[in-house]
VEXGU-339589 format. One record per residue (C-alpha): y, x, z. Coordinates in Angstrom, 1 decimal. Layout:
REM VEXGU-339589
        Y        X        Z
        Y        X        Z
...
REM end
This chain:
REM VEXGU-339589
        Y        X        Z
    139.5     99.7    126.2
    138.0    102.2    123.8
    140.2    104.5    121.7
    139.9    106.3    118.4
    138.0    109.1    119.9
    135.1    106.9    120.9
    135.8    106.8    124.6
    134.8    103.5    126.3
    135.8    101.9    129.5
    132.9    100.8    131.8
    133.3     97.1    131.0
    133.0     97.6    127.2
    130.0     97.5    124.9
    130.2     98.9    121.4
    128.0     97.4    118.7
    127.5     99.2    115.4
    126.3     96.9    112.6
    125.1     98.5    109.4
    125.2     96.4    106.2
    122.2     95.7    104.1
    120.2     99.0    103.7
    119.2     99.2    100.0
    116.0    101.1     99.2
    115.5    104.8     99.5
    119.2    105.7     98.9
    120.3    103.4    101.7
    117.7    104.9    104.1
    118.9    108.4    103.2
    122.5    107.4    103.9
    121.4    106.2    107.3
    119.5    109.4    108.0
    122.4    111.7    107.0
    125.5    109.7    108.1
    124.4    107.8    111.2
    124.4    110.8    113.6
    128.1    111.5    112.7
    129.0    107.9    112.9
    127.3    107.4    116.2
    129.0    110.5    117.6
    132.4    109.2    116.6
    132.0    105.6    117.9
    129.4    106.0    120.7
    127.7    102.6    120.1
    125.6    101.1    122.9
    123.4     99.4    120.2
    122.9    100.0    116.5
    121.8     97.0    114.4
    121.0     97.1    110.7
    120.0     94.5    108.1
    116.9     95.9    106.6
    115.6     93.2    104.3
    116.3     95.3    101.2
    115.0     98.6    102.6
    111.8     98.7    100.6
    112.7     99.3     96.9
    115.5     96.7     97.2
    113.2     93.8     98.2
    111.7     93.4    101.6
    110.6     95.8    104.3
    107.3     97.5    105.2
    106.0     98.5    108.6
    106.4    102.1    107.6
    110.0    101.6    106.7
    110.7     99.6    109.9
    109.3    102.5    111.9
    111.4    104.9    109.9
    114.6    102.9    110.7
    113.6    102.8    114.4
    113.1    106.6    114.3
    116.7    106.9    112.9
    117.9    105.3    116.2
    118.4    101.8    114.9
    117.7     99.5    117.8
    117.4     96.1    116.0
    116.7     95.3    112.4
    117.7     91.9    111.0
    116.6     90.5    107.7
    117.0     87.5    105.4
    115.5     85.7    102.5
    113.5     88.8    101.3
    111.7     89.3    104.7
    108.4     88.1    103.3
    108.5     90.0    100.0
    106.1     92.7    101.4
    103.0     90.9    102.8
    102.1     93.8    105.1
    105.1     92.9    107.3
    103.5     89.6    108.3
    101.4     91.0    111.1
    103.8     93.7    112.1
    106.8     91.5    112.7
    105.0     89.5    115.4
    104.2     92.6    117.4
    107.6     94.3    117.1
    110.6     92.3    118.6
    113.1     94.9    117.3
    112.5     93.4    113.8
    113.6     89.8    113.5
    113.6     87.2    110.7
    116.0     84.2    110.2
    115.6     81.8    113.1
    115.8     78.8    110.8
    112.5     79.6    109.1
    109.8     77.2    110.2
    108.8     77.7    113.9
    105.2     78.8    112.9
    106.5     81.6    110.7
    105.5     85.1    112.0
    107.9     86.9    114.3
    111.1     85.6    116.0
    114.6     84.8    114.9
    116.2     86.3    118.1
    115.8     89.3    120.4
    117.4     90.8    123.4
    118.0     94.5    123.6
    118.9     96.2    126.8
    121.2     99.1    126.2
    121.0    102.4    128.2
    124.2    101.3    130.0
    122.3     98.2    131.3
    124.2     95.8    129.0
    121.9     93.2    127.4
    122.7     92.3    123.8
    121.3     89.2    122.2
    120.8     89.2    118.4
    120.3     86.1    116.3
    119.4     86.1    112.6
    120.2     83.1    110.4
    119.9     82.3    106.7
    122.4     80.1    104.9
    121.2     77.1    102.7
    123.9     76.9    100.0
    122.4     78.3     96.8
    119.4     79.6     98.8
    116.1     78.3    100.1
    116.0     74.9    101.8
    115.5     76.1    105.4
    116.3     74.3    108.6
    120.0     73.8    109.5
    121.5     77.1    110.5
    124.3     75.4    112.5
    121.9     73.4    114.7
    119.3     76.2    115.0
    121.9     78.8    115.5
    123.6     76.9    118.4
    120.2     76.2    120.0
    119.3     79.9    119.8
    122.7     81.1    121.2
    122.5     78.6    124.1
    119.1     80.1    125.1
    120.3     83.7    124.8
    123.4     82.9    126.9
    121.1     82.3    129.9
    120.3     86.1    129.6
    123.6     87.6    128.4
    127.1     86.7    127.2
    127.0     89.5    124.6
    125.5     88.0    121.4
    125.6     89.1    117.8
    124.8     86.8    114.9
    123.7     88.0    111.4
    124.4     85.1    109.0
    122.6     86.0    105.8
    124.2     83.7    103.3
    125.4     83.4     99.7
    128.8     81.6    100.1
    131.9     82.7    102.0
    132.5     79.1    103.1
    129.1     78.8    104.8
    129.6     82.1    106.6
    133.1     81.2    107.7
    131.9     77.8    108.9
    129.1     79.4    111.0
    131.7     81.8    112.5
    133.9     78.9    113.6
    130.9     76.9    114.8
    129.8     79.6    117.1
    133.2     80.9    118.1
    133.5     80.9    121.9
    129.8     81.2    122.5
    129.0     84.6    120.7
    130.6     88.0    120.5
    130.3     88.5    116.8
    129.3     86.6    113.6
    128.6     89.2    110.8
    127.9     88.1    107.3
    125.2     89.9    105.1
    123.4     89.3    101.8
    126.1     89.5     99.1
    126.3     93.3     99.4
    130.1     93.4     98.8
    132.1     94.4    101.9
    135.0     92.0    102.6
    138.4     92.8    104.1
    138.7     89.8    106.4
    137.5     91.3    109.6
    139.2     89.6    112.6
    138.8     88.0    116.0
    138.6     84.2    115.9
    140.5     81.9    118.3
    137.9     81.9    121.1
    136.8     85.5    121.0
    134.2     86.0    118.3
    134.6     88.9    115.9
    134.0     87.9    112.3
    133.6     89.4    108.9
    132.3     87.5    105.8
    130.2     90.4    104.7
    129.6     93.8    106.3
    128.8     95.3    102.9
    125.8     97.4    101.9
    124.4    100.8    102.6
    123.3    102.1     99.3
    124.5    103.1     95.8
    128.0    101.9     94.8
    127.5    103.0     91.1
    125.5     99.8     90.6
    125.5     96.0     90.5
    125.1     95.2     94.2
    122.6     98.1     94.6
    120.6     97.7     91.4
    120.8     99.8     88.2
    123.7     98.7     86.0
    121.8     98.9     82.7
    119.0     96.7     83.9
    121.4     94.0     85.3
    123.5     94.1     82.1
    120.3     93.6     80.1
    119.4     90.6     82.2
    122.9     89.0     81.9
    123.3     89.6     78.2
    119.7     88.7     77.1
    118.6     86.2     79.8
    115.2     87.9     79.6
    113.2     88.8     82.7
    113.5     92.4     83.8
    112.3     94.5     86.7
    115.1     95.5     89.0
    115.3     99.1     90.1
    117.6    100.5     92.9
    120.4    102.7     91.6
    120.9    106.2     93.1
    124.5    107.4     92.7
    127.7    107.1     94.8
    126.0    106.2     98.0
    127.9    104.8    101.0
    127.1    103.6    104.5
    129.0    100.3    105.2
    129.3     98.1    108.2
    131.4     97.3    111.2
    131.9     98.4    114.8
    132.6     95.7    117.3
    134.0     96.4    120.8
    133.1     93.7    123.3
    134.0     92.9    126.9
    130.6     93.1    128.4
    131.5     90.8    131.3
    132.4     87.7    129.2
    131.0     88.6    125.8
    134.4     88.2    124.0
    135.3     90.7    121.2
    138.1     93.1    121.8
    138.3     94.6    118.3
    136.4     94.9    115.0
    136.6     97.8    112.7
    135.2     98.1    109.1
    133.1    101.2    108.2
    133.0    102.7    104.7
    131.4    106.2    104.8
    130.5    108.0    101.6
    127.7    110.6    101.5
REM end
């Protein structure tokens, strides 16, 4: 088993998951903090949710390449994946960037990928979107189970990013997939929860991994603009805030032989 110094036993795989990267401040936090974080935890794979990486809404090919250059192996997304139209062609040719699997099958790109770590461990990654208070997509429970079953033919180590609005839907996905995946990690709400745990049948779970971006904000956006929207109900243009930036996420240690989680640790790292 690994210890606090980052040493791993041969049968372990460490997964570092970075919560929603918000605009330029979030990308700067990844650039400055990830090397230290990776040195401490020695992850086999680094996954980040990047759907807010371009000015808070969507992702561009240039930013996807920037994140790849910062040693992020897989970028997941969510309901803002199509906000920048230039990503349409890019996502189909770059399997390290995935979109929710429960979008229609003819959508560009894929909802899953398999990354082979330098250690030889293969890690399957699934991206799902919730449906409560969100778009009317296909059922994440059915699509998620089908996607996981296919990935298990290749590897028992599987991480699911459930990008959803409600805590109940995220928890339900966790219990639905417990026993067939290594981790179910919630994203989208940008507020890190303190309920990290290992479920009954071996899946690590957290309702929300948090966000990588400015804490002096309303979930990443400038406070004054959001207050104007709430107090006047008038349309406003959202801008990413810039102060009090943190990198948030989780590190999950997995038994590489059977895919069951050994531990999950929350990350909150200020710049």
